NUVEXSE-909304 format. One record per residue (C-alpha): x negated, y negated, z negated; residue in one letter; residue number from 1. Coordinates in nm, 4 decimals. Example, Ala and Ser with C-alpha at 12.3 -4.5 7.8 and 13.67 -1.06 7.14 Angstrom:
2
+----------+----------+----------+----+-----+
:        u :        v :        w : aa :   i :
+----------+----------+----------+----+-----+
:  -1.2300 :   0.4500 :  -0.7800 :  A :   1 :
:  -1.3670 :   0.1060 :  -0.7140 :  S :   2 :
+----------+----------+----------+----+-----+
! end
This chain:
355
+----------+----------+----------+----+-----+
:        u :        v :        w : aa :   i :
+----------+----------+----------+----+-----+
: -11.6363 :  -7.1674 : -12.2836 :  M :   1 :
: -11.8342 :  -7.4317 : -12.0903 :  R :   2 :
: -11.6191 :  -7.6116 : -11.8389 :  V :   3 :
: -11.7206 :  -7.8738 : -11.5693 :  F :   4 :
: -11.4538 :  -8.1199 : -11.4486 :  V :   5 :
: -11.4839 :  -8.3603 : -11.1510 :  T :   6 :
: -11.2712 :  -8.6683 : -11.1461 :  G :   7 :
: -11.2395 :  -8.6542 : -11.5304 :  A :   8 :
: -11.1347 :  -9.0136 : -11.5624 :  T :   9 :
: -10.8440 :  -8.9843 : -11.3110 :  G :  10 :
: -10.4819 :  -8.9250 : -11.3853 :  L :  11 :
: -10.5081 :  -8.5504 : -11.3302 :  L :  12 :
: -10.8688 :  -8.5107 : -11.4515 :  G :  13 :
: -10.8206 :  -8.6935 : -11.7771 :  G :  14 :
: -10.5061 :  -8.4873 : -11.8708 :  N :  15 :
: -10.6889 :  -8.1749 : -11.7838 :  L :  16 :
: -10.9859 :  -8.2741 : -12.0032 :  V :  17 :
: -10.7533 :  -8.3234 : -12.3020 :  R :  18 :
: -10.5880 :  -7.9790 : -12.2582 :  L :  19 :
: -10.9298 :  -7.8201 : -12.2223 :  L :  20 :
: -11.0489 :  -7.9791 : -12.5492 :  E :  21 :
: -10.7366 :  -7.8779 : -12.7249 :  Q :  22 :
: -10.8000 :  -7.5245 : -12.6023 :  A :  23 :
: -11.1385 :  -7.5332 : -12.7661 :  G :  24 :
: -11.3582 :  -7.5467 : -12.4540 :  H :  25 :
: -11.6756 :  -7.7429 : -12.4208 :  Q :  26 :
: -11.6195 :  -7.9990 : -12.1452 :  V :  27 :
: -11.8714 :  -8.1503 : -11.9190 :  T :  28 :
: -11.7205 :  -8.4424 : -11.7041 :  A :  29 :
: -11.8591 :  -8.5818 : -11.3881 :  L :  30 :
: -11.8029 :  -8.9564 : -11.4034 :  V :  31 :
: -11.9161 :  -9.2613 : -11.1967 :  R :  32 :
: -11.9283 :  -9.5011 : -11.5008 :  S :  33 :
: -12.0383 :  -9.3280 : -11.8331 :  P :  34 :
: -11.9510 :  -9.6486 : -12.0197 :  Q :  35 :
: -11.5929 :  -9.6501 : -11.8927 :  R :  36 :
: -11.5654 :  -9.2772 : -11.9390 :  A :  37 :
: -11.6817 :  -9.2861 : -12.2923 :  A :  38 :
: -11.3915 :  -9.5191 : -12.3877 :  R :  39 :
: -11.1342 :  -9.2990 : -12.2046 :  Q :  40 :
: -11.2475 :  -8.9532 : -12.2816 :  L :  41 :
: -11.3950 :  -8.9781 : -12.6392 :  G :  42 :
: -11.7028 :  -8.8494 : -12.7997 :  P :  43 :
: -11.6441 :  -8.4773 : -12.7616 :  G :  44 :
: -11.7014 :  -8.4754 : -12.3845 :  V :  45 :
: -12.0478 :  -8.4494 : -12.2432 :  S :  46 :
: -12.0783 :  -8.7010 : -11.9464 :  L :  47 :
: -12.2752 :  -8.6489 : -11.6185 :  V :  48 :
: -12.3080 :  -8.9557 : -11.3971 :  E :  49 :
: -12.2670 :  -8.8763 : -11.0382 :  G :  50 :
: -12.0518 :  -8.9120 : -10.7282 :  D :  51 :
: -11.8812 :  -8.6604 : -10.4945 :  M :  52 :
: -12.0355 :  -8.8446 : -10.2077 :  A :  53 :
: -12.3853 :  -8.6984 : -10.3268 :  D :  54 :
: -12.3184 :  -8.3563 : -10.4749 :  V :  55 :
: -12.6892 :  -8.2690 : -10.4577 :  G :  56 :
: -12.7811 :  -8.5369 : -10.7116 :  A :  57 :
: -12.5774 :  -8.3835 : -10.9912 :  F :  58 :
: -12.5620 :  -8.0160 : -10.8748 :  A :  59 :
: -12.8174 :  -7.8961 : -11.1273 :  P :  60 :
: -12.5838 :  -8.0031 : -11.4071 :  A :  61 :
: -12.3405 :  -7.7115 : -11.3034 :  L :  62 :
: -12.5832 :  -7.4620 : -11.4448 :  A :  63 :
: -12.4433 :  -7.2917 : -11.7484 :  G :  64 :
: -12.0687 :  -7.3607 : -11.6848 :  H :  65 :
: -11.8458 :  -7.0677 : -11.6322 :  E :  66 :
: -11.5487 :  -7.2662 : -11.4914 :  L :  67 :
: -11.5290 :  -7.5678 : -11.2421 :  L :  68 :
: -11.2198 :  -7.7813 : -11.2106 :  F :  69 :
: -11.2434 :  -7.9986 : -10.9101 :  H :  70 :
: -10.9951 :  -8.2888 : -10.9342 :  T :  71 :
: -11.1966 :  -8.5699 : -10.7763 :  A :  72 :
: -11.0803 :  -8.7167 : -10.4457 :  A :  73 :
: -11.0832 :  -9.0336 : -10.2444 :  F :  74 :
: -10.7137 :  -9.0918 : -10.2807 :  F :  75 :
: -10.5888 :  -9.4196 : -10.4223 :  R :  76 :
: -10.8274 :  -9.6307 : -10.2137 :  E :  77 :
: -10.6677 :  -9.4804 :  -9.9069 :  Y :  78 :
: -10.3284 :  -9.6521 :  -9.9655 :  Y :  79 :
: -10.5151 :  -9.9877 :  -9.9497 :  Q :  80 :
: -10.6069 : -10.1875 :  -9.6360 :  P :  81 :
: -10.9173 : -10.0771 :  -9.4387 :  G :  82 :
: -11.0623 :  -9.7989 :  -9.2497 :  D :  83 :
: -11.1216 :  -9.5119 :  -9.4816 :  H :  84 :
: -11.1590 :  -9.2025 :  -9.2679 :  W :  85 :
: -11.5415 :  -9.1799 :  -9.3060 :  A :  86 :
: -11.5068 :  -9.1787 :  -9.6875 :  Q :  87 :
: -11.2163 :  -8.9379 :  -9.6684 :  L :  88 :
: -11.4299 :  -8.6961 :  -9.4878 :  Q :  89 :
: -11.7390 :  -8.7470 :  -9.6894 :  R :  90 :
: -11.5761 :  -8.6965 : -10.0212 :  I :  91 :
: -11.2645 :  -8.4860 :  -9.9680 :  N :  92 :
: -11.3951 :  -8.2501 :  -9.6954 :  V :  93 :
: -11.7769 :  -8.2402 :  -9.6986 :  H :  94 :
: -11.8021 :  -8.3125 : -10.0757 :  G :  95 :
: -11.5697 :  -8.0264 : -10.1592 :  T :  96 :
: -11.7708 :  -7.7809 :  -9.9479 :  L :  97 :
: -12.0951 :  -7.9008 : -10.1011 :  A :  98 :
: -11.9535 :  -7.8560 : -10.4489 :  L :  99 :
: -11.8536 :  -7.4931 : -10.3878 :  L : 100 :
: -12.1963 :  -7.4226 : -10.2523 :  Q : 101 :
: -12.3612 :  -7.5703 : -10.5549 :  A : 102 :
: -12.1249 :  -7.3890 : -10.7835 :  A : 103 :
: -12.2202 :  -7.0538 : -10.6316 :  E : 104 :
: -12.6002 :  -7.1311 : -10.6552 :  V : 105 :
: -12.5719 :  -7.2338 : -11.0213 :  H : 106 :
: -12.3712 :  -6.9355 : -11.1354 :  G : 107 :
: -12.0151 :  -7.0833 : -11.1808 :  V : 108 :
: -11.7739 :  -6.7845 : -11.2071 :  R : 109 :
: -11.4420 :  -6.9628 : -11.1178 :  K : 110 :
: -11.3329 :  -7.2810 : -10.9407 :  V : 111 :
: -10.9984 :  -7.4313 : -10.9479 :  V : 112 :
: -10.9513 :  -7.7127 : -10.6973 :  S : 113 :
: -10.6754 :  -7.9684 : -10.6529 :  A : 114 :
: -10.5536 :  -8.0030 : -10.3032 :  S : 115 :
: -10.2151 :  -8.1744 : -10.2165 :  S : 116 :
:  -9.8644 :  -8.0661 : -10.1217 :  S : 117 :
:  -9.8991 :  -8.3237 :  -9.8544 :  G : 118 :
: -10.0821 :  -8.0640 :  -9.6461 :  V : 119 :
:  -9.7525 :  -7.8817 :  -9.5836 :  L : 120 :
:  -9.5231 :  -7.9774 :  -9.3001 :  G : 121 :
:  -9.1397 :  -7.9897 :  -9.2980 :  A : 122 :
:  -8.9572 :  -7.6674 :  -9.2116 :  R : 123 :
:  -8.7371 :  -7.6609 :  -8.9113 :  S : 124 :
:  -8.4546 :  -7.4984 :  -9.1168 :  D : 125 :
:  -8.4659 :  -7.7763 :  -9.3682 :  S : 126 :
:  -8.5514 :  -7.5260 :  -9.6519 :  A : 127 :
:  -8.8215 :  -7.6342 :  -9.8932 :  P : 128 :
:  -9.1803 :  -7.5824 :  -9.7704 :  A : 129 :
:  -9.3792 :  -7.3098 :  -9.9334 :  D : 130 :
:  -9.7456 :  -7.2199 :  -9.9283 :  E : 131 :
:  -9.7105 :  -7.0556 :  -9.5838 :  S : 132 :
:  -9.5648 :  -7.3737 :  -9.4115 :  T : 133 :
:  -9.7920 :  -7.5046 :  -9.1520 :  P : 134 :
:  -9.8886 :  -7.8791 :  -9.1268 :  P : 135 :
:  -9.6947 :  -8.1101 :  -8.8984 :  D : 136 :
:  -9.7489 :  -8.4494 :  -8.7437 :  A : 137 :
:  -9.7351 :  -8.6230 :  -9.0713 :  L : 138 :
: -10.0237 :  -8.4378 :  -9.1940 :  V : 139 :
: -10.2254 :  -8.5438 :  -8.9000 :  Q : 140 :
: -10.1264 :  -8.9041 :  -8.9167 :  S : 141 :
: -10.1681 :  -8.9480 :  -9.2970 :  N : 142 :
: -10.5376 :  -8.9409 :  -9.3165 :  L : 143 :
: -10.5442 :  -8.8539 :  -9.6817 :  Y : 144 :
: -10.3311 :  -8.5451 :  -9.6098 :  F : 145 :
: -10.5473 :  -8.4577 :  -9.3016 :  R : 146 :
: -10.8588 :  -8.4752 :  -9.5259 :  S : 147 :
: -10.7116 :  -8.2328 :  -9.7726 :  K : 148 :
: -10.6030 :  -7.9997 :  -9.5103 :  F : 149 :
: -10.9599 :  -7.9974 :  -9.3580 :  L : 150 :
: -11.0872 :  -7.9347 :  -9.7159 :  A : 151 :
: -10.8701 :  -7.6368 :  -9.7502 :  E : 152 :
: -10.9969 :  -7.5078 :  -9.4159 :  Q : 153 :
: -11.3519 :  -7.5580 :  -9.5366 :  A : 154 :
: -11.2698 :  -7.3670 :  -9.8514 :  V : 155 :
: -11.1230 :  -7.0764 :  -9.6489 :  A : 156 :
: -11.4376 :  -7.0624 :  -9.4347 :  G : 157 :
: -11.6547 :  -7.0615 :  -9.7406 :  F : 158 :
: -11.4701 :  -6.7822 :  -9.8988 :  L : 159 :
: -11.5180 :  -6.5583 :  -9.6010 :  R : 160 :
: -11.8828 :  -6.5143 :  -9.6936 :  S : 161 :
: -11.8887 :  -6.5980 : -10.0664 :  S : 162 :
: -11.7853 :  -6.3866 : -10.3642 :  P : 163 :
: -11.7130 :  -6.7149 : -10.5691 :  L : 164 :
: -11.3436 :  -6.7060 : -10.6972 :  S : 165 :
: -11.1640 :  -7.0264 : -10.5758 :  V : 166 :
: -10.7974 :  -7.1096 : -10.6454 :  T : 167 :
: -10.6217 :  -7.4092 : -10.4875 :  L : 168 :
: -10.3501 :  -7.6089 : -10.6705 :  I : 169 :
: -10.1243 :  -7.8390 : -10.4510 :  L : 170 :
:  -9.9767 :  -8.1012 : -10.6658 :  P : 171 :
:  -9.6842 :  -8.3277 : -10.5670 :  G : 172 :
:  -9.6686 :  -8.7021 : -10.6274 :  W : 173 :
:  -9.8131 :  -8.7318 : -10.9707 :  M : 174 :
:  -9.6883 :  -8.9647 : -11.2484 :  F : 175 :
:  -9.7656 :  -8.9670 : -11.6330 :  G : 176 :
:  -9.9668 :  -9.1230 : -11.9027 :  P : 177 :
: -10.3347 :  -9.1642 : -11.8689 :  G : 178 :
: -10.3373 :  -9.3336 : -11.5320 :  D : 179 :
: -10.6281 :  -9.5676 : -11.5943 :  W : 180 :
: -10.7065 :  -9.6639 : -11.2279 :  A : 181 :
: -10.4048 :  -9.6773 : -11.1692 :  P : 182 :
: -10.2899 :  -9.4537 : -10.8844 :  T : 183 :
: -10.0238 :  -9.5735 : -10.6435 :  S : 184 :
:  -9.7531 :  -9.4212 : -10.8566 :  S : 185 :
:  -9.8938 :  -9.5895 : -11.1663 :  G : 186 :
:  -9.9180 :  -9.9242 : -10.9903 :  Q : 187 :
:  -9.5489 :  -9.8921 : -10.8912 :  I : 188 :
:  -9.4664 :  -9.8433 : -11.2598 :  V : 189 :
:  -9.6895 : -10.1320 : -11.3651 :  L : 190 :
:  -9.5421 : -10.3651 : -11.1034 :  S : 191 :
:  -9.1949 : -10.2763 : -11.2132 :  F : 192 :
:  -9.2783 : -10.3566 : -11.5804 :  L : 193 :
:  -9.4181 : -10.6733 : -11.4645 :  N : 194 :
:  -9.1113 : -10.7757 : -11.2630 :  R : 195 :
:  -9.3118 : -10.7812 : -10.9520 :  Q : 196 :
:  -9.0691 : -10.5756 : -10.7363 :  L : 197 :
:  -8.8029 : -10.8239 : -10.6145 :  P : 198 :
:  -8.7030 : -10.5831 : -10.3516 :  V : 199 :
:  -8.7089 : -10.2056 : -10.3225 :  G : 200 :
:  -8.8215 :  -9.9783 : -10.0436 :  I : 201 :
:  -8.6001 :  -9.7153 :  -9.8967 :  S : 202 :
:  -8.7944 :  -9.3856 :  -9.9259 :  G : 203 :
:  -8.8467 :  -9.1009 : -10.1582 :  A : 204 :
:  -9.1197 :  -8.8710 : -10.3067 :  G : 205 :
:  -9.1454 :  -8.5509 : -10.5111 :  A : 206 :
:  -9.2600 :  -8.6845 : -10.8587 :  P : 207 :
:  -9.4642 :  -8.4333 : -11.0727 :  T : 208 :
:  -9.6028 :  -8.4909 : -11.4255 :  D : 209 :
:  -9.9810 :  -8.4777 : -11.4061 :  A : 210 :
:  -9.9718 :  -8.3048 : -11.7459 :  R : 211 :
:  -9.7729 :  -8.0111 : -11.5967 :  D : 212 :
: -10.0268 :  -7.9930 : -11.2963 :  V : 213 :
: -10.3166 :  -7.9901 : -11.5550 :  A : 214 :
: -10.1483 :  -7.7055 : -11.7365 :  A : 215 :
: -10.1029 :  -7.5069 : -11.4221 :  A : 216 :
: -10.4821 :  -7.5554 : -11.3372 :  M : 217 :
: -10.5725 :  -7.4166 : -11.6785 :  L : 218 :
: -10.3600 :  -7.1099 : -11.6286 :  V : 219 :
: -10.4914 :  -7.0658 : -11.2791 :  A : 220 :
: -10.8430 :  -7.0336 : -11.4104 :  A : 221 :
: -10.7427 :  -6.7087 : -11.5508 :  E : 222 :
: -10.4429 :  -6.5858 : -11.3495 :  R : 223 :
: -10.4855 :  -6.7604 : -11.0251 :  G : 224 :
: -10.5834 :  -6.5357 : -10.7282 :  R : 225 :
: -10.8971 :  -6.6267 : -10.5264 :  S : 226 :
: -10.8085 :  -6.7860 : -10.1842 :  G : 227 :
: -10.4522 :  -6.8500 : -10.2942 :  E : 228 :
: -10.2595 :  -7.1865 : -10.2872 :  R : 229 :
: -10.0099 :  -7.2720 : -10.5542 :  Y : 230 :
:  -9.7677 :  -7.5557 : -10.5037 :  I : 231 :
:  -9.7196 :  -7.7477 : -10.8426 :  V : 232 :
:  -9.4795 :  -8.0304 : -10.7456 :  G : 233 :
:  -9.1272 :  -8.1629 : -10.7889 :  G : 234 :
:  -8.9033 :  -7.9380 : -10.5931 :  D : 235 :
:  -8.6616 :  -8.2158 : -10.5242 :  E : 236 :
:  -8.7205 :  -8.5345 : -10.3452 :  A : 237 :
:  -8.6302 :  -8.8359 : -10.5611 :  V : 238 :
:  -8.5339 :  -9.1669 : -10.3995 :  S : 239 :
:  -8.7185 :  -9.4868 : -10.5060 :  L : 240 :
:  -8.3774 :  -9.6213 : -10.5824 :  R : 241 :
:  -8.3236 :  -9.3307 : -10.8372 :  T : 242 :
:  -8.6722 :  -9.3747 : -10.9705 :  L : 243 :
:  -8.6266 :  -9.7491 : -11.0229 :  F : 244 :
:  -8.2871 :  -9.6788 : -11.1975 :  G : 245 :
:  -8.4654 :  -9.4556 : -11.4371 :  M : 246 :
:  -8.7434 :  -9.7204 : -11.4996 :  L : 247 :
:  -8.4746 :  -9.9863 : -11.5685 :  E : 248 :
:  -8.2801 :  -9.7545 : -11.8057 :  E : 249 :
:  -8.5971 :  -9.6650 : -11.9946 :  L : 250 :
:  -8.7666 : -10.0065 : -12.0051 :  S : 251 :
:  -8.4800 : -10.2374 : -12.0248 :  G : 252 :
:  -8.6285 : -10.4295 : -11.7374 :  I : 253 :
:  -8.3843 : -10.4840 : -11.4347 :  P : 254 :
:  -8.5000 : -10.3169 : -11.1184 :  G : 255 :
:  -8.4616 : -10.4474 : -10.7580 :  P : 256 :
:  -8.1080 : -10.4826 : -10.6253 :  R : 257 :
:  -8.2082 : -10.5315 : -10.2540 :  L : 258 :
:  -8.3261 : -10.2439 : -10.0306 :  Y : 259 :
:  -8.4059 : -10.3703 :  -9.6781 :  P : 260 :
:  -8.3745 : -10.1225 :  -9.3935 :  P : 261 :
:  -8.6671 :  -9.9254 :  -9.2741 :  Y : 262 :
:  -8.7810 : -10.1652 :  -8.9950 :  P : 263 :
:  -8.8021 : -10.4511 :  -9.2530 :  M : 264 :
:  -8.9944 : -10.2294 :  -9.4935 :  A : 265 :
:  -9.2454 : -10.1636 :  -9.2112 :  L : 266 :
:  -9.2733 : -10.5272 :  -9.1425 :  A : 267 :
:  -9.3264 : -10.5866 :  -9.5188 :  Y : 268 :
:  -9.6066 : -10.3095 :  -9.5178 :  G : 269 :
:  -9.7792 : -10.4816 :  -9.2199 :  F : 270 :
:  -9.7667 : -10.8273 :  -9.3695 :  G : 271 :
:  -9.8862 : -10.6806 :  -9.7123 :  S : 272 :
: -10.1744 : -10.4945 :  -9.5427 :  E : 273 :
: -10.2777 : -10.8032 :  -9.3439 :  L : 274 :
: -10.2799 : -11.0054 :  -9.6617 :  F : 275 :
: -10.4996 : -10.7524 :  -9.8263 :  G : 276 :
: -10.7512 : -10.7423 :  -9.5376 :  R : 277 :
: -10.7774 : -11.1197 :  -9.5467 :  L : 278 :
: -10.8045 : -11.1762 :  -9.9070 :  T : 279 :
: -10.9567 : -10.8456 : -10.0236 :  G : 280 :
: -10.7003 : -10.8189 : -10.2937 :  K : 281 :
: -10.5100 : -10.5004 : -10.3768 :  P : 282 :
: -10.1643 : -10.4596 : -10.2431 :  V : 283 :
:  -9.8591 : -10.2583 : -10.3467 :  L : 284 :
:  -9.7513 : -10.1369 :  -9.9930 :  A : 285 :
:  -9.9250 : -10.0672 :  -9.6646 :  T : 286 :
:  -9.7825 :  -9.9317 :  -9.3463 :  L : 287 :
:  -9.9028 :  -9.5818 :  -9.4225 :  E : 288 :
:  -9.7553 :  -9.5918 :  -9.7626 :  G : 289 :
:  -9.4177 :  -9.7062 :  -9.6349 :  V : 290 :
:  -9.4284 :  -9.4357 :  -9.3603 :  R : 291 :
:  -9.5241 :  -9.1622 :  -9.6059 :  T : 292 :
:  -9.2490 :  -9.2547 :  -9.8411 :  L : 293 :
:  -9.0032 :  -9.2318 :  -9.5547 :  R : 294 :
:  -9.1148 :  -8.8817 :  -9.4659 :  E : 295 :
:  -9.0548 :  -8.7220 :  -9.8138 :  A : 296 :
:  -9.0828 :  -8.3465 :  -9.8106 :  R : 297 :
:  -8.9044 :  -8.0807 : -10.0252 :  R : 298 :
:  -9.1394 :  -7.8098 : -10.1526 :  T : 299 :
:  -9.0955 :  -7.5073 : -10.3579 :  S : 300 :
:  -9.3083 :  -7.4235 : -10.6611 :  S : 301 :
:  -9.1494 :  -7.0749 : -10.7051 :  A : 302 :
:  -9.4934 :  -6.9001 : -10.6607 :  K : 303 :
:  -9.6539 :  -7.1015 : -10.9253 :  A : 304 :
:  -9.3651 :  -7.0411 : -11.1586 :  V : 305 :
:  -9.3728 :  -6.6733 : -11.0921 :  R : 306 :
:  -9.7509 :  -6.6172 : -11.1019 :  E : 307 :
:  -9.8736 :  -6.8913 : -11.3335 :  L : 308 :
:  -9.5739 :  -6.9379 : -11.5568 :  G : 309 :
:  -9.5629 :  -7.3103 : -11.4546 :  T : 310 :
:  -9.2967 :  -7.5306 : -11.6085 :  T : 311 :
:  -9.1839 :  -7.8848 : -11.5248 :  F : 312 :
:  -9.0609 :  -8.1444 : -11.7676 :  R : 313 :
:  -8.7750 :  -8.3778 : -11.6691 :  P : 314 :
:  -8.8857 :  -8.6914 : -11.4772 :  L : 315 :
:  -8.7087 :  -8.9073 : -11.7386 :  R : 316 :
:  -8.9527 :  -8.7795 : -11.9979 :  D : 317 :
:  -9.2428 :  -8.8376 : -11.7830 :  T : 318 :
:  -9.1483 :  -9.1905 : -11.6954 :  L : 319 :
:  -9.0705 :  -9.2615 : -12.0730 :  R : 320 :
:  -9.4185 :  -9.1455 : -12.1740 :  D : 321 :
:  -9.5868 :  -9.3334 : -11.8831 :  E : 322 :
:  -9.4061 :  -9.6632 : -11.9872 :  I : 323 :
:  -9.5052 :  -9.6121 : -12.3587 :  A : 324 :
:  -9.8786 :  -9.5468 : -12.2480 :  W : 325 :
:  -9.9034 :  -9.8552 : -12.0305 :  F : 326 :
:  -9.7543 : -10.0747 : -12.3084 :  R : 327 :
:  -9.9989 :  -9.9416 : -12.5641 :  Q : 328 :
: -10.3140 :  -9.8958 : -12.3806 :  V : 329 :
: -10.5962 : -10.1472 : -12.3791 :  S : 330 :
: -10.9411 : -10.1856 : -12.2213 :  R : 331 :
: -11.0285 : -10.4353 : -12.4902 :  C : 332 :
: -11.3632 : -10.3575 : -12.6448 :  Q : 333 :
: -11.3465 : -10.2539 : -13.0074 :  G : 334 :
: -10.9606 : -10.2939 : -13.0273 :  V : 335 :
: -10.7588 : -10.0115 : -13.1491 :  K : 336 :
: -10.4796 :  -9.8995 : -12.9297 :  V : 337 :
: -10.2171 :  -9.9674 : -13.1972 :  S : 338 :
: -10.3147 : -10.3384 : -13.1983 :  R : 339 :
: -10.2907 : -10.3690 : -12.8224 :  C : 340 :
:  -9.9127 : -10.3431 : -12.7776 :  Q : 341 :
:  -9.7863 : -10.4894 : -12.4445 :  G : 342 :
: -10.1303 : -10.4949 : -12.2744 :  V : 343 :
: -10.1426 : -10.3900 : -11.9046 :  K : 344 :
: -10.4261 : -10.2570 : -11.6955 :  V : 345 :
: -10.4546 : -10.4279 : -11.3738 :  T : 346 :
: -10.6106 : -10.2648 : -11.0623 :  P : 347 :
: -10.9419 : -10.4387 : -11.1103 :  N : 348 :
: -10.9789 : -10.3241 : -11.4697 :  G : 349 :
: -10.8785 : -10.6660 : -11.6242 :  A : 350 :
: -10.6459 : -10.6976 : -11.9214 :  V : 351 :
: -10.3271 : -10.8995 : -11.9064 :  G : 352 :
: -10.0001 : -10.9259 : -12.0930 :  R : 353 :
:  -9.6819 : -10.7557 : -11.9706 :  L : 354 :
:  -9.4510 : -11.0155 : -11.8842 :  K : 355 :
+----------+----------+----------+----+-----+
! end
């Protein structure tokens, strides 16, 4: 079967492409840099150069594909200094709607689109949020979550007049191997491995293996109901202290011992964000990132387990595989992975040794 994947070089998209190839599908990947994508995805994937900010430019390439997996999003850039709302709207909201319209025009049969469990609010009874839980104040204040919520509304409006089948997957905080960018979670792991976390941040998240999300999307292409949402996320919030403890155990590198109170973490986020604005350099924490970690939400993936047969591997296994991948991977031209032990990928794509 011919399958089109957006965001194919991202953490989720890359793992999804590998699953699709293993299942024998012919994969076409939307990428912004064919040269970089060719190194990451291998020779068996057809590459289409394009950007979700201009869907019309690559839309004709959708013709002849039965399935479309939409994983592209303006995400990791949001957790860096700057005003990103225009881009969040353009790519996550307007781009998603334009993609669905193009898919319908060009005969795509089914779309599986990645949203975010961040669009769900906290329940007043403290029970885990499910697919029916409405958004709350955090969804409005976190502009990434807001853009994903608006994208879901756009999808719902589209489906009211379109026969195209569209299923939404709502991932949790994704970790795992294949995080080339890296995402915010991958940068935390890299910074830990490079001993760049002298202090910890009091907060939590719902870690989810990107490979498990990719597997759920693959099943949703056949069994997911149109217009339905499926949470695919860690059902238990994990504190950063616990996460760092696992990283220490698995890597042999000591983690932070000091965890300042929340007001000090906010001050650190503010200072870090100011530094990033002044220097243009990427930072590990911003005010929004600190606030989001403070407001960790519990979610229930029961619906995905029941209808899609979704399973979740232990977080320790995910982190073990991610550490091994970061220690092996290299962006060196013409150098085999096995010869690049201990090479890290920095946010700007440079290559440097793990300390």
